[in-house]
Structure formats: structure tokens, C-alpha cells
C-alpha positions in Angstrom: 68.5 26.2 9.2 67.4 27.9 12.5 63.7 27.9 11.4 64.0 24.2 10.5 65.3 23.3 14.0 62.4 25.2 15.7 59.8 23.3 13.7 61.3 20.0 14.7 60.9 20.4 18.4 58.3 18.3 20.2 55.3 19.6 22.1 56.0 21.7 25.2 56.2 19.8 28.5 53.2 21.1 30.5 52.5 18.1 32.8 53.6 20.1 35.9 51.2 22.9 35.1 48.3 20.4 34.5 49.0 18.7 37.9 49.3 22.1 39.6 45.9 23.1 38.1 44.2 19.9 39.2 45.7 20.4 42.7 44.4 24.0 42.9 40.9 22.9 41.8 40.7 20.0 44.2 42.0 22.1 47.1 39.4 24.8 46.3 36.6 22.2 46.2 37.7 20.7 49.5 37.8 24.1 51.2 34.4 25.0 49.8 33.0 21.6 51.0 34.5 22.2 54.5 33.0 25.7 54.5 29.5 24.3 53.7 29.8 21.7 56.4 30.9 24.3 59.0 28.0 26.6 58.0 25.5 23.7 58.3 26.8 22.8 61.7 26.5 26.4 62.8 23.0 26.6 61.4 22.0 23.5 63.4 23.4 25.0 66.5 21.6 28.3 65.9 18.4 26.4 65.3 18.7 24.5 68.6 19.4 27.8 70.4 16.3 29.4 68.9 14.1 26.4 69.7 15.3 26.6 73.3 14.3 30.2 73.4 10.8 29.5 72.3 8.2 29.5 75.1 7.1 26.0 76.0 3.4 25.3 75.1 1.3 24.8 78.2 -0.5 21.5 78.6 -4.3 21.6 78.5 -4.4 20.1 82.0 -2.2 22.9 83.4 -4.4 25.6 81.9 -7.6 24.0 83.2 -6.1 23.9 86.8 -5.2 27.5 86.6 -8.7 28.5 85.5 -10.3 26.5 88.3 -8.0 28.1 90.9 -8.9 31.6 89.8 
């Protein structure tokens, strides 16, 4: 009698676990996307700083003036 009642039960209710799983996955993807965006912004900032540190190229007219003065 007990075995018969166990076989007649319906499927387990796992909707809450499914929703929690989707929430974890979407939150993880959102954090990863935010991390990528912040890294990209920092990379752009670093690139701008490095470009500012590069020496400026002299204009050809400036170098010819320096040569004629010497």
C-alpha cells in the first residue's frame, strides 16, 4: 500500500529552482558584461594617456628653420 502511494505522486515541483538558476545565470552574465565594459573604458583611458606621452612629431618647416639658424 505504501509503495503504491509513492508511485502515484506527481512530478516534483522544481519551478523555484529553475527560476533561481536563470537568475544566477543572468546576474553572472550582467556582471561579466559590466566588467568587460569597465575594462574597455580603462583601456581607452590608458591609450589616451600613452598617446599624450608620445613626443610630438616636428613639422618639416620647424626643422628647416632650426637648420638654417644653426
